[in-house]
C-alpha positions in Angstrom: -0.1 0.1 0.1 2.9 2.2 0.9 4.7 1.5 -2.4 1.3 2.1 -4.2 0.7 5.3 -2.6 4.2 6.6 -3.2 3.9 5.7 -7.1 0.6 7.5 -7.5 2.1 10.6 -5.6 4.8 10.6 -8.1 2.5 10.4 -11.2 0.5 13.3 -9.9 3.6 15.3 -9.3 5.6 14.1 -12.2 6.6 15.6 -15.3 4.2 16.1 -18.3 6.2 13.6 -20.2 5.8 11.3 -17.3 1.9 11.3 -17.5 1.8 13.9 -14.8 -0.4 16.2 -17.1 -3.2 14.1 -17.1 -3.7 13.9 -13.4 -2.7 17.7 -13.0 -5.1 18.6 -15.6 -8.0 16.6 -14.0 -7.1 18.1 -10.5 -7.2 21.3 -12.2 -10.4 20.9 -13.6 -12.0 19.8 -10.3 -10.7 23.0 -8.6 -12.1 25.2 -11.3 -15.5 23.3 -11.0 -15.5 23.6 -7.0 -14.9 27.3 -7.0 -18.1 28.6 -8.2 -19.9 25.7 -6.3 -18.5 27.0 -3.0 -19.0 30.8 -3.8 -22.7 30.0 -4.8 -23.2 28.1 -1.6 -21.9 30.8 0.6 -23.9 33.4 -1.2 -27.1 31.3 -1.4 -26.7 30.4 2.4 -26.0 34.0 3.3 -29.1 35.3 1.3 -31.4 32.8 2.9 -29.9 33.6 6.6 -29.9 37.2 5.9 -33.7 37.4 4.7 -34.7 35.0 7.4 -32.9 36.7 10.1 -34.9 40.0 9.1 -38.0 38.3 9.0 -37.4 36.9 12.6 -36.3 40.2 14.1 -38.3 42.9 12.5 -41.5 40.9 11.0 -43.0 37.8 12.7 -40.7 37.5 15.8 -39.4 34.0 16.9 -43.0 32.8 18.1 -46.5 34.3 18.0 -49.1 33.8 20.6 -52.7 34.0 19.8 -55.8 34.1 22.2 -58.2 31.7 20.5 -61.1 32.5 22.9 -60.8 36.4 22.9 -58.6 37.5 20.0 -57.9 41.0 21.5 -57.2 40.0 25.0 -53.5 39.2 25.1 -51.7 41.8 27.3 -52.7 40.2 30.5 -50.5 37.2 29.8 -47.5 39.4 28.7 -46.1 39.5 32.3 -46.4 35.9 32.9 -44.5 35.1 29.5 -41.8 37.6 30.5 -41.0 35.7 33.7 -40.1 32.5 31.6 -36.4 31.8 31.4 -36.5 31.2 27.6 -38.3 34.2 26.8 -36.3 37.4 26.2 -39.1 40.1 24.8 -42.8 40.0 24.5 -44.6 42.7 22.5 -48.2 43.1 21.7 -49.1 43.7 18.0 -52.2 44.5 16.1 -51.9 44.2 12.1 -54.2 45.0 9.4 -54.6 46.9 6.0 -55.2 50.4 4.9 -54.9 52.9 2.2 -52.2 55.5 3.0 -52.6 58.8 1.1 -49.6 61.2 0.7 -48.5 64.3 -1.4 -47.9 62.3 -4.7 -50.5 59.7 -4.4 -52.1 56.8 -2.3 -51.1 53.0 -2.2 -52.2 50.1 0.0 -50.2 49.6 3.2 -49.8 47.1 5.8 -50.6 48.7 9.1 -48.3 47.5 12.1 -49.5 48.6 15.5 -46.8 47.4 18.1 -45.5 48.6 21.1 -42.5 51.1 20.1 -39.8 49.3 22.4 -40.1 46.3 19.8 -37.9 48.6 17.4 -35.6 49.2 20.2 -34.8 45.7 20.8 -31.1 44.5 20.1 -32.4 42.1 17.3 -34.7 44.7 15.7 -32.0 47.5 16.0 -29.4 45.1 14.2 -31.3 45.2 11.0 -33.3 48.3 11.1 -31.9 51.3 9.4 -33.2 54.8 9.7 -33.2 56.5 6.4 -34.5 60.0 7.6 -36.0 61.2 10.8 -36.0 59.0 13.9 -37.0 55.2 14.3 -38.7 56.0 17.5 -42.4 56.7 18.0 -43.2 59.2 20.8 -47.0 59.7 20.3 -50.0 58.1 19.1 -50.2 60.2 16.1 -46.9 59.3 14.8 -46.0 56.6 12.3 -42.8 55.0 10.7 -42.9 54.3 6.9 -41.0 51.8 5.0 -38.6 53.5 2.5 -40.6 52.2 -0.7 -43.7 53.1 0.6 -42.8 56.5 1.6 -41.0 57.1 -2.0 -44.3 55.8 -3.7 -46.5 58.6 -2.0 -44.1 61.3 -1.6 -44.1 61.1 2.2 -41.4 63.2 4.3 -40.5 63.3 7.7 -42.1 66.0 9.7 -45.4 66.1 7.1 -48.7 64.8 7.6 -50.2 61.6 5.8 -53.7 60.3 5.9 -54.3 56.6 6.6 -57.9 55.0 5.6 -58.9 51.8 7.3 -62.1 50.2 7.9 -64.1 51.2 11.1 -67.2 49.6 12.7 -70.5 51.5 13.0 -72.7 50.8 16.0 -75.1 48.5 13.9 -71.9 46.3 12.8 -71.6 47.8 9.5 -68.0 48.7 8.3 -67.4 52.2 7.3 -64.2 54.1 5.9 -62.3 55.9 8.6 -59.5 58.4 7.9 -57.0 59.4 10.3 -54.2 61.8 10.1 -50.8 60.9 11.1 -47.2 62.7 11.2 -44.4 60.9 9.7 -41.8 60.5 12.5 -39.2 58.6 10.3 -38.5 56.5 7.1 -36.9 53.2 7.7 -35.6 50.1 5.8 -34.7 46.7 6.7 -32.1 46.3 3.9 -34.6 44.0 1.9 -37.2 45.7 0.2 -39.7 42.6 0.1 -40.0 42.7 3.9 -40.7 46.4 4.5 -42.2 47.8 1.2 -45.7 48.3 2.7 -44.9 48.9 6.3 -46.9 51.8 8.0 -46.0 51.3 11.6 -47.6 53.3 14.7 -48.1 52.6 18.5 -50.2 49.6 19.6 -52.8 52.0 21.3 -53.1 53.8 17.9 -53.6 50.7 16.1 -56.4 49.6 18.7 -58.3 52.8 18.1 -58.2 52.6 14.0 -58.1 48.8 13.3 -61.3 46.9 14.8 -60.6 43.2 15.7 -62.8 41.6 13.0 -60.6 43.2 10.2 -57.2 42.8 11.9 -55.2 40.1 13.8 -53.8 40.4 17.2 -51.0 38.3 18.9 -48.0 38.7 21.0 -44.5 38.8 19.3 -41.9 36.7 21.3 -38.2 36.5 21.0 -35.9 33.8 22.5 -32.4 33.3 22.8 -31.9 30.6 19.8 -34.7 30.8 17.3 -33.1 28.2 14.9 -32.5 25.5 17.7 -34.9 26.0 20.5 -38.3 27.4 18.8 -40.2 24.2 18.6 -39.2 23.2 22.1 -40.1 26.6 23.5 -43.3 26.6 21.7 -44.5 23.2 22.9 -43.8 24.2 26.7 -45.6 27.6 26.1 -48.5 25.8 24.7 -48.6 23.5 27.9 -48.3 26.2 30.3 -51.0 28.5 28.7 -53.5 25.8 28.0 -56.1 25.3 25.4 -57.0 29.0 25.3 -53.9 30.0 23.8 -51.8 28.8 20.8 -48.3 29.4 20.2 -46.7 29.1 16.7 -43.0 29.3 15.5 -41.6 31.3 12.8 -41.5 28.1 10.6 -45.3 27.6 11.2 -46.3 31.3 10.6 -44.8 31.4 6.8 -44.1 27.8 5.8 -44.4 28.5 2.1 -41.8 31.0 2.2 -39.2 29.0 4.3 -40.0 25.8 2.1 -39.3 27.8 -0.9 -36.0 28.7 0.5 -35.0 25.2 1.5 -36.1 23.9 -1.9 -33.8 26.4 -3.9 -31.1 25.4 -1.6 -31.6 21.8 -2.2 -31.9 22.5 -6.0 -28.5 24.2 -5.9 -27.1 21.3 -4.1 -28.3 18.9 -6.9 -26.8 21.1 -9.6 -23.6 21.0 -7.5 -23.4 17.2 -7.3 -24.0 17.1 -11.2 -21.1 19.4 -11.7 -19.0 17.3 -9.4 -20.0 14.4 -11.4 -18.8 15.9 -14.8 -15.5 16.8 -13.0 -15.1 13.0 -11.9 -15.4 12.0 -15.7 -12.4 13.9 -16.2 -10.6 12.1 -13.5 -11.6 8.7 -15.2 -10.4 9.8 -18.6 -7.0 11.0 -17.0 -6.3 7.7 -15.3 -7.1 5.8 -18.6 -4.8 7.9 -20.5 -2.2 7.6 -17.6 -2.6 3.8 -17.7 -1.8 3.8 -21.6 1.1 6.1 -21.2 2.7 4.1 -18.4 2.2 0.4 -19.6 6.0 -0.1 -19.4 5.9 0.7 -15.5 2.9 -1.6 -15.3 4.8 -4.4 -17.0 8.0 -3.9 -14.9 6.0 -3.8 -11.6 4.3 -7.1 -12.5 7.4 -8.9 -13.4 8.9 -7.9 -10.0 5.8 -9.6 -8.3 2.9 -6.9 -8.3 -0.4 -8.5 -8.2 -3.4 -7.3 -10.4 -5.0 -5.8 -7.2 -1.9 -3.8 -6.3 -1.4 -2.4 -9.8 -4.9 -1.4 -9.8 -4.6 0.3 -6.6 -1.7 2.4 -7.7 -4.2 4.1 -10.0 -6.8 4.2 -7.6 -4.6 6.0 -5.3 -4.0 8.5 -8.3 -7.4 9.3 -8.6 -8.0 9.6 -5.1 -5.2 12.3 -4.7 -6.2 14.0 -7.7 -9.7 14.3 -6.3 -8.4 15.5 -3.0 -5.9 18.0 -4.5 -8.5 19.4 -6.8 -11.0 19.4 -3.7 -8.5 21.3 -1.4 -7.4 23.8 -3.9 -11.0 24.5 -5.1 -12.7 24.7 -1.7 -10.0 26.9 -0.5 -10.0 29.4 -3.3 -13.8 29.3 -3.2 -14.0 29.9 0.5 -11.6 33.0 0.1 -13.5 34.3 -2.7 -16.7 33.8 -1.0 -15.7 35.5 2.4 -14.6 38.4 -0.1 -18.0 38.6 -2.0 -19.2 41.9 -0.6 -15.8 44.1 -1.2 -15.8 42.2 -4.7 -19.3 43.1 -5.8 -19.0 46.6 -4.5 -15.6 47.0 -6.4 -17.2 45.5 -9.6 -20.0 48.0 -9.2 -17.7 50.8 -8.8 -15.7 49.8 -12.2 -18.9 49.3 -14.0 -20.3 52.4 -12.7 -17.4 54.4 -13.9 -17.7 53.3 -17.5 -21.4 53.6 -17.4 -21.0 57.5 -16.4 -18.5 57.7 -19.3 -21.4 57.0 -21.6 -23.9 59.2 -19.6 -25.4 56.1 -17.8 -26.4 55.8 -14.1 -25.2 53.8 -11.3 -24.7 50.0 -11.9 -26.1 47.7 -9.3 -25.1 44.0 -9.7 -27.6 43.0 -6.7 -31.0 45.0 -7.2 -31.7 46.0 -3.4 -35.5 45.6 -4.3 -34.9 41.9 -4.6 -31.6 41.1 -2.7 -30.0 42.0 0.3 -27.8 45.1 0.0 -25.0 43.4 2.1 -24.8 39.6 2.0 -23.9 38.0 5.4 -21.1 35.6 5.2 -22.5 32.0 6.2 -20.3 29.0 5.7 -22.2 25.6 6.2 -18.9 23.7 7.2 -20.8 20.1 7.2 -22.1 20.9 3.5 -18.7 22.2 2.6 -16.8 18.7 4.1 -19.6 16.8 2.2 -18.7 18.5 -1.2 -15.1 17.8 -0.6 -15.7 14.1 0.4 -18.3 13.6 -2.3 -15.6 15.1 -5.0 -13.0 12.4 -3.6 -15.5 9.6 -3.7 -16.7 10.2 -7.3 -13.1 10.6 -8.6 -12.2 7.1 -7.2 -15.5 5.5 -8.3 -15.0 7.0 -11.8 -11.5 5.6 -12.1 -12.6 2.0 -11.0 -12.9 0.6 -14.5 -9.6 2.1 -16.0 -7.7 1.0 -12.8 -9.0 -2.6 -13.0 -8.0 -2.5 -16.7 -4.6 -1.6 -15.8 -4.3 -4.3 -13.4 -5.3 -6.8 -16.0 -2.7 -5.8 -18.4 -0.2 -8.8 -19.6 3.4 -7.7 -19.1 4.9 -10.1 -21.7 3.1 -8.4 -24.5 4.2 -5.0 -23.4 7.8 -6.0 -22.8 8.0 -7.4 -26.3 7.3 -3.9 -27.8 10.1 -2.6 -25.9 
């Protein structure tokens, strides 16, 4: 085994005329195929985690508690939930729909009436950016607007806007109700799909303009680790609160959204696997060419007593080392590029923008902030990276199995006669 490994290693590092060009070329092909795979994995995982974190911290929260018997009666259990060790924050929210009217037009809006302290939480503050004004509501007649919503209606900080919602008459009929608010601030989550329609006000203001039957009321809960402990915490809180209340995790609140993220990720992994298989075919071809070129070596080894299995193992070791070398180089370079993806994108945007301005063009955005995060979080799934490397080496060895066996069956007498 040591001799076979040594010979295979010499073949990999050998000169081009000694057959090294085949294994080196295959290793290079594997490395080049793995670089975009690793970069794509880092970008995709970063995008998914960044968007999910914004949904958890600014949108749905980690958990939500509903009163099934009396939907509007929630604040009485908030102090009891805050006493639980697993819970680090509880906020009441009422959410409904309305039409917001500004200086340049009107549009539909998602009205979020939530305790102002929610926006001061450390998790919310991490992802909430103040575009203008302040992200702090100080009265029941002040609102915060999402950046896209404010742009669409021409809203400005300090100016008034009108919000039309559906109220209830004494006889139960729904009637339009218009309320004037002052814009306290314009905010952004860094991902327009989340905050594009947000009109945020205090909880008391929301209770006054959003009737229970046309809105939803719940408690937003945040815990220490929503990715690991959400299910267990939800089960525990459901148990202690009893049948009058229901606690849902963030996965249960928007299942289609997170399922689509996971499906996209799985599809990317499948495409990656196909790319690795194509690279493994190159290793098989390289092994076949190496075996043809080194037939004299095979004949000498066999006349010295090497068995067919030992001869085959030399070429299997060669394919293994080729796959391992390509995987290490490709994954290493891919990780380096992936960790520097934000500076690289910004640098490329600056270069393209420079040339665009030369031809009277505008700014160039590679990642449109309307659909992508403005800054991609760097998330490295080491388990998946290791699996990709292992799968690459395994495919290289399996793909070389047939040419390695054929090399072991070579008859030395026929070859020695030719030389």
